C-alpha positions as CSV (number, residue, x, y, z in Angstrom):
1,M,125.5,87.4,101.9
2,S,121.7,87.2,101.5
3,S,120.1,86.2,98.2
4,K,118.4,89.6,97.8
5,R,121.6,91.5,98.4
6,Y,123.5,89.2,96.0
7,S,120.8,89.8,93.3
8,R,121.0,93.5,93.8
9,Q,124.8,93.6,93.5
10,L,124.7,91.5,90.4
11,L,122.1,93.7,88.9
12,V,124.2,96.9,89.7
13,I,127.3,95.3,88.2
14,S,125.4,94.3,85.1
15,I,124.1,97.8,84.6
16,I,127.6,99.3,85.1
17,C,129.1,96.9,82.5
18,Y,126.3,97.6,80.0
19,A,126.7,101.4,80.4
20,L,130.5,101.0,80.0
21,I,130.0,99.0,76.8
22,V,127.6,101.5,75.4
23,W,130.0,104.3,76.2
24,L,132.8,102.5,74.4
25,I,130.7,102.0,71.3
26,I,129.5,105.6,71.2
27,S,133.0,107.0,71.8
28,S,134.5,104.7,69.1
29,V,132.0,106.0,66.6
30,V,132.3,109.6,67.6
31,N,136.2,109.5,67.6
32,F,136.4,107.5,64.4
33,R,137.4,110.5,62.2
34,E,140.1,111.6,64.6
35,K,141.3,108.0,64.9
36,Y,141.4,107.8,61.1
37,R,143.5,110.9,60.9
38,G,145.9,109.5,63.5
39,E,146.2,106.2,61.7
40,E,146.9,108.2,58.5
41,R,149.7,110.3,60.0
42,S,151.2,107.2,61.6
43,Y,151.0,105.3,58.3
44,I,152.7,108.2,56.3
45,S,155.5,108.7,59.0
46,N,156.3,105.0,59.1
47,L,156.3,104.7,55.3
48,Q,158.7,107.7,54.9
49,E,161.1,106.1,57.4
50,N,160.9,102.8,55.5
51,I,161.6,104.6,52.1
52,L,164.7,106.3,53.5
53,E,166.0,103.1,55.1
54,C,165.6,101.3,51.8
55,V,167.4,104.2,49.9
56,Y,170.4,104.0,52.3
57,S,170.6,100.3,52.4
58,D,173.3,98.3,50.6
59,D,170.8,96.6,48.2
60,M,168.6,99.7,47.5
61,A,166.8,98.4,44.4
62,K,165.8,95.1,46.0
63,E,164.6,96.7,49.2
64,L,162.6,99.3,47.3
65,D,161.0,96.7,45.1
66,Q,159.8,94.8,48.2
67,L,158.5,98.1,49.8
68,V,156.7,99.0,46.6
69,A,155.2,95.6,46.4
70,Q,153.9,95.9,49.9
71,Y,152.6,99.5,49.9
72,A,150.8,101.8,47.4
73,I,153.7,104.1,46.6
74,E,155.7,105.5,43.7
75,V,159.5,106.1,44.0
76,M,161.9,107.8,41.6
77,I,165.6,108.5,42.2
78,Y,167.8,110.6,39.9
79,D,171.5,111.5,40.0
80,E,172.9,115.0,39.6
81,N,172.7,114.6,35.8
82,D,169.0,113.6,35.9
83,N,169.8,110.1,35.1
84,K,167.3,107.6,36.5
85,I,168.9,105.4,39.2
86,Y,165.6,103.8,40.3
87,G,162.0,104.3,39.3
88,T,158.6,102.7,39.5
89,L,157.3,104.8,36.7
90,D,158.3,104.5,33.0
91,L,158.9,108.2,32.2
92,E,160.9,109.9,29.5
93,A,164.0,111.9,30.5
94,G,163.3,115.4,31.6
95,T,159.6,114.7,32.6
96,K,158.4,117.0,35.3
97,L,157.5,114.8,38.3
98,H,155.5,117.2,40.5
99,G,151.8,116.9,39.8
100,I,152.1,113.8,37.6
101,V,149.9,111.9,40.0
102,N,146.3,113.0,40.6
103,D,145.8,114.8,43.8
104,N,142.7,112.8,44.7
105,A,144.8,109.6,44.6
106,K,147.6,110.6,46.8
107,V,148.1,111.8,50.4
108,L,151.7,112.9,50.1
109,E,154.1,113.9,47.3
110,K,157.6,114.8,48.3
111,S,161.0,115.5,46.7
112,E,164.2,115.8,48.6
113,K,168.0,115.4,48.2
114,V,169.8,112.3,49.4
115,E,173.3,111.0,49.3
116,I,173.9,107.6,47.8
117,N,177.4,106.2,47.6
118,G,178.8,109.6,48.1
119,K,176.8,111.2,45.3
120,Q,174.0,113.7,45.7
121,C,170.8,112.4,44.3
122,R,167.2,113.6,44.0
123,L,164.6,111.4,45.7
124,W,160.9,111.8,44.7
125,Y,158.1,109.6,46.0
126,V,154.3,109.6,46.2
127,I,152.2,107.9,48.9
128,Y,148.7,106.9,47.7
129,Q,145.6,107.0,49.7
130,I,145.6,104.6,52.7
131,P,143.4,101.6,52.0
132,F,140.2,102.1,54.0
133,V,140.2,98.4,55.0
134,K,143.5,98.9,56.9
135,I,141.9,101.6,59.0
136,M,138.7,99.7,59.5
137,E,140.6,96.6,60.6
138,G,141.4,98.1,64.0
139,F,138.0,99.7,64.4
140,L,136.2,96.5,63.5
141,F,138.5,94.5,65.9
142,E,137.5,96.8,68.8
143,I,133.8,96.5,67.8
144,N,134.1,92.7,67.7
145,V,135.7,92.7,71.1
146,V,132.9,94.8,72.5
147,V,130.3,92.5,70.8
148,V,131.9,89.4,72.3
149,V,132.0,91.1,75.8
150,V,128.3,92.1,75.4
151,Y,127.5,88.5,74.4
152,L,129.3,87.1,77.4
153,I,127.6,89.5,79.7
154,F,124.1,88.7,78.3
155,L,125.0,85.0,78.5
156,V,125.8,85.4,82.2
157,L,122.6,87.4,82.7
158,I,120.5,84.7,80.9
159,I,122.1,82.0,83.0
160,W,121.5,84.1,86.1
161,F,117.9,84.7,85.2
162,E,117.5,81.1,84.4
163,F,118.8,80.2,87.9
164,R,117.1,83.0,89.8
165,L,113.8,83.3,88.0
166,L,112.8,80.5,85.6
167,I,113.8,77.6,87.9
168,P,111.9,79.1,90.9
169,L,108.9,79.7,88.6
170,Q,109.0,76.0,87.5
171,R,109.2,75.1,91.2
172,I,106.2,77.3,91.9
173,A,104.3,75.7,89.1
174,K,105.0,72.3,90.5
175,S,103.9,73.5,94.0
176,I,100.7,74.9,92.6
177,E,100.0,71.6,90.8
178,K,100.7,69.7,94.1
179,A,98.4,72.1,95.9
180,E,95.6,71.5,93.4
181,N,96.1,67.8,93.9
182,N,96.3,68.3,97.7
183,E,99.7,66.6,97.8
184,I,101.6,69.2,99.8
185,D,102.6,68.1,103.3
186,D,104.2,70.0,106.2
187,G,107.7,68.9,105.2
188,H,107.3,70.0,101.6
189,S,108.7,73.6,102.1
190,E,111.9,72.3,103.7
191,N,113.0,70.8,100.4
192,H,113.1,74.2,98.6
193,S,116.2,76.5,98.7
194,D,114.4,79.5,97.2
195,V,112.5,81.6,99.7
196,L,109.6,82.5,97.4
197,N,108.6,78.9,96.8
198,A,108.9,78.1,100.5
199,R,106.6,81.1,101.3
200,L,104.1,80.0,98.7
201,T,104.1,76.5,100.0
202,N,103.6,77.7,103.6
203,F,100.7,79.8,102.3
204,F,99.1,76.8,100.7
205,L,99.5,74.9,104.0
206,K,98.0,77.7,106.0
207,Q,95.1,77.9,103.5
208,R,94.5,74.2,103.7
209,K,94.5,74.3,107.5
210,T,92.1,77.3,107.4
211,L,89.8,75.6,104.9
212,S,89.8,72.5,107.0
213,A,88.9,74.6,110.1
214,V,86.2,76.3,108.1
215,R,84.8,73.0,106.8
216,T,84.8,71.7,110.4
217,K,83.1,74.8,111.6
218,N,80.6,74.8,108.7
219,T,79.8,71.2,109.5
220,V,79.0,72.1,113.1
221,L,76.9,75.1,111.9
222,E,75.1,73.0,109.4
223,M,74.2,70.5,112.2
224,D,73.1,73.4,114.4
225,L,71.1,74.8,111.6
226,A,69.4,71.5,110.9
227,L,68.5,71.2,114.6
228,E,67.2,74.7,114.7
229,R,65.2,74.1,111.5
230,E,63.7,71.0,113.0
231,H,63.0,72.9,116.2
232,L,61.4,75.7,114.2
233,E,59.2,73.2,112.3
234,N,58.1,71.6,115.5
235,T,57.4,75.0,117.0
236,I,55.3,76.1,114.0
237,Q,53.3,72.9,114.0
238,L,52.7,73.2,117.8
239,S,51.7,76.9,117.3
240,R,49.4,76.0,114.5
241,A,47.8,73.3,116.6
242,L,47.4,75.6,119.6
243,V,46.0,78.5,117.4
244,H,43.7,76.1,115.7
245,D,42.4,74.8,119.0
246,L,41.4,78.4,119.9
247,K,38.8,78.4,117.1
248,S,36.6,75.8,118.8
249,P,35.7,77.7,122.0
250,I,35.3,81.0,120.1
251,Y,33.1,79.3,117.5
252,N,31.0,77.8,120.3
253,V,30.7,81.2,121.9
254,K,29.6,82.6,118.6
255,T,27.1,79.8,118.1
256,D,25.6,80.2,121.6
257,N,25.3,84.0,121.1
258,E,23.5,83.4,117.8
259,I,21.1,80.9,119.4
260,Q,20.3,83.3,122.3
261,L,19.8,86.1,119.8
262,E,17.0,84.2,118.1
263,T,14.9,84.1,121.3
264,E,16.0,87.2,123.1
265,Q,13.5,90.1,123.1
266,D,15.4,92.7,125.1
267,K,16.9,95.3,122.8
268,H,19.9,96.0,125.1
269,K,20.8,92.3,125.4
270,R,20.3,91.8,121.6
271,A,22.8,94.6,121.0
272,M,25.3,92.9,123.4
273,L,24.8,89.5,121.7
274,K,25.3,91.1,118.2
275,R,28.5,92.8,119.5
276,N,29.8,89.4,120.8
277,I,29.0,87.7,117.5
278,D,30.9,90.5,115.6
279,I,33.9,90.2,117.9
280,S,33.9,86.4,117.6
281,V,33.8,86.7,113.7
282,E,36.7,89.2,113.9
283,I,38.8,86.9,116.1
284,L,38.1,83.9,113.9
285,T,39.2,85.9,110.9
286,E,42.4,86.9,112.7
287,I,43.0,83.3,113.6
288,N,42.5,82.1,110.0
289,G,45.0,84.8,108.9
290,I,47.5,83.6,111.5
291,L,47.1,80.0,110.3
292,K,47.6,81.2,106.7
293,V,50.8,82.9,107.7
294,L,52.0,79.7,109.4
295,R,51.3,77.7,106.3
296,E,52.9,80.1,103.8
297,D,56.3,79.4,102.3
298,V,58.3,82.7,102.5
299,Y,60.4,81.6,99.5
300,S,57.4,81.3,97.2
301,L,55.7,84.6,97.8
302,D,55.2,85.3,94.1
303,K,53.1,82.3,93.5
304,T,50.0,83.3,95.6
305,V,48.7,86.7,94.5
306,E,45.4,88.3,95.6
307,K,43.8,91.7,95.8
308,I,44.6,93.5,99.1
309,D,43.9,96.9,100.5
310,G,47.3,98.4,101.4
311,V,45.7,101.0,103.7
312,K,43.9,98.3,105.7
313,V,47.2,96.4,106.1
314,V,49.0,99.5,107.4
315,Y,46.3,100.2,110.0
316,A,46.2,96.5,111.0
317,T,50.0,96.5,111.4
318,Q,49.9,99.7,113.5
319,K,47.2,98.2,115.7
320,H,49.6,95.3,116.6
321,H,52.1,97.8,117.9
322,V,49.8,100.0,119.9
323,A,51.0,98.8,123.3
324,E,54.6,99.6,122.6
325,M,53.8,102.9,121.0
326,R,51.7,103.9,124.1
327,R,54.6,102.9,126.4
328,K,57.0,105.2,124.4
329,K,54.3,107.9,124.1
330,M,54.5,107.8,120.3
331,S,51.9,109.1,117.8
332,F,51.0,107.8,114.4
333,F,50.0,109.7,111.2
334,F,48.9,108.2,107.9
335,E,48.5,110.1,104.6
336,G,47.0,108.5,101.6
337,A,43.7,107.4,100.0
338,E,41.0,105.7,102.0
339,E,41.6,102.6,100.0
340,E,44.6,101.5,97.9
341,W,44.0,98.1,96.3
342,F,46.7,96.2,94.5
343,S,47.6,92.6,93.7
344,Q,50.3,91.0,95.8
345,N,51.0,88.2,98.2
346,K,49.0,89.2,101.2
347,V,51.1,87.2,103.7
348,G,54.4,88.6,102.3
349,V,53.1,92.2,102.5
350,Q,51.9,91.6,106.1
351,L,55.3,90.2,107.1
352,L,57.1,93.1,105.3
353,F,55.0,95.8,106.9
354,H,55.3,94.1,110.3
355,N,59.1,94.1,110.1
356,I,59.3,97.7,108.9
357,F,56.9,98.9,111.6
358,S,58.7,96.9,114.3
359,N,62.0,98.5,113.4
360,M,60.5,102.0,113.4
361,V,58.8,101.5,116.8
362,L,61.8,99.8,118.5
363,Y,64.4,102.3,117.3
364,S,62.3,105.5,117.4
365,L,62.9,108.1,120.1
366,E,60.3,108.4,122.9
367,E,57.6,111.0,122.5
368,S,58.3,111.0,118.7
369,S,56.0,110.2,115.9
370,I,55.7,107.8,113.0
371,E,54.4,109.0,109.6
372,V,53.4,106.8,106.7
373,T,52.4,107.9,103.2
374,M,51.1,105.6,100.5
375,E,50.5,106.5,96.8
376,R,50.3,104.8,93.4
377,R,52.9,105.6,90.7
378,G,51.8,103.8,87.6
379,N,51.8,100.1,88.3
380,Q,53.8,100.5,91.6
381,I,52.8,101.2,95.1
382,V,55.2,103.6,97.0
383,I,55.1,103.6,100.8
384,L,57.3,106.2,102.6
385,S,57.8,105.9,106.3
386,Y,59.3,108.6,108.6
387,N,60.6,108.1,112.1
388,N,63.1,109.9,114.4
389,T,66.0,108.0,115.9
390,D,69.5,108.7,117.4
391,E,72.9,108.7,115.7
392,K,73.8,105.2,116.9
393,N,70.8,103.6,115.1
394,I,71.5,105.6,111.9
395,Q,75.0,104.2,111.9
396,R,73.5,100.7,112.4
397,I,71.3,101.2,109.3
398,Q,74.2,102.6,107.3
399,I,76.4,99.6,108.1
400,G,73.5,97.2,107.2
401,M,73.0,99.0,103.9
402,K,76.8,98.9,103.1
403,Y,77.3,95.2,103.7
404,D,73.8,94.0,102.8
405,M,74.2,90.9,104.8
406,V,73.1,89.2,108.0
407,S,75.3,90.5,110.7
408,E,75.3,91.0,114.5
409,A,78.5,93.1,114.5
410,Y,76.6,96.4,114.7
411,V,74.0,95.4,117.2
412,S,74.9,95.8,120.9
413,D,71.9,97.6,122.2
414,S,70.7,95.8,125.3
415,G,67.6,97.9,125.4
416,N,66.2,96.5,122.1
417,V,65.7,93.0,123.4
418,H,63.3,92.1,120.6
419,S,65.8,92.9,117.8
420,S,67.7,90.1,116.2
421,G,70.1,92.6,114.5
422,N,69.1,91.3,111.1
423,G,65.9,93.3,110.5
424,L,67.3,95.3,107.7
425,Y,68.5,92.3,105.8
426,L,65.2,90.5,106.2
427,I,63.2,93.6,105.1
428,R,65.3,94.0,101.9
429,Q,65.0,90.2,101.2
430,L,61.3,90.2,101.7
431,A,60.9,93.2,99.4
432,K,63.0,91.4,96.8
433,Y,60.9,88.2,97.1
434,L,57.8,90.3,96.4
435,G,59.5,91.8,93.3
436,G,60.1,95.2,94.9
437,E,62.8,97.0,96.7
438,C,63.4,98.8,100.0
439,S,65.8,101.6,100.6
440,Y,66.8,104.1,103.3
441,R,67.5,107.8,103.3
442,F,68.5,110.2,106.1
443,D,67.5,113.8,106.9
444,D,69.4,114.8,110.1
445,H,68.0,112.3,112.6
446,T,65.0,111.3,110.5
447,V,65.0,107.9,108.8
448,I,63.1,107.7,105.6
449,T,62.2,104.2,104.6
450,E,61.0,103.9,100.9
451,L,59.2,100.7,100.0
452,I,58.3,100.1,96.4
453,L,56.0,97.2,95.5
454,P,54.7,96.2,92.0
455,D,51.0,95.8,91.4
456,K,51.1,92.3,89.9
457,G,47.5,92.7,88.7
458,C,48.4,95.4,86.2
């Protein structure tokens, strides 16, 4: 028999016994009046028989004295001439016996003729109320028996609960303590007879193995991350050096053009030289911006704040994606003021706009359009971007919003080779670093990106 089946049977038996005991107690209380009456009838009947036996006995007076001493009765016997033969009451001759005893004190008063030693005599007797204690003795005995049985049942149940519940809980507490101290081994569960503790111990062992595997995996990932970080640092340093080296030839071209401009008299050539100088200055400005981005710490974007024109940043970002937009035959529309100045970290805003625009261009449908609006609301700059995409990319965005974590589970688009699958996470984190927020809404197949940035100069 299994432990679970045994426990269920014991519980059923205990419930049945308890119900039976409750039924006995209730039935005893309900039937107490009828039981009292039955005991009363039995008491009177037996006492009448005892009186007659004493009257007909050889030593009548002695037997009656003993009976009177034992029971609450009165007995009077008279001969044919009304002479008292035996009596428990001291009455004068000729006293009327019937009604001499109060009706509330007696349960029976009877007078009858009996033959004693061949003579006709008159027997009169009264049986007083039955002592309540005599009736209660039997009832209380039954109740006491029931109480003892209930006590024994509860004692058995307590012992059973002690064995089936408290002892396993104590074992579980010891197992938890050993698990906290990492003292559980593979053979620990074999020493337990209860299934629950064995399962708990097996769970601890599995968790320890899982944690060990996770620690091992994390160690490998940390090493890989350290190598990738070092590789990234080296790449950034090399990129910074290469970009910086570009400044020398461009600066030399700019200087040569300036020198030629001083001596050149031809108007057409002077215009060409000025154009070359302007382009060189623009390229040098772009290179300085790139070097600034490479030097900036993305985790301290709130420390460097400067005045920037948001409209100019939008157009500059769109300009970087012109080639891809032409390939996909996309159009661009901007709605807002000619200038929108606010105080923010310029590098952070550029990175944020770049990531948002990259997502829109990469995931938009061909021959569709991108619309951007910019407006000021108090001390906040609100940028709304609209682009059309397919159901698959909408689901990708919804999953990214739901889990708000770096994940590659929802990216399996081989066409978007430039996507890391973590763009949504990076956009929201960049917005958070800048003190703002970025959210997404959907209208059919239109994705609405809402970016809110605080003006830190207000």
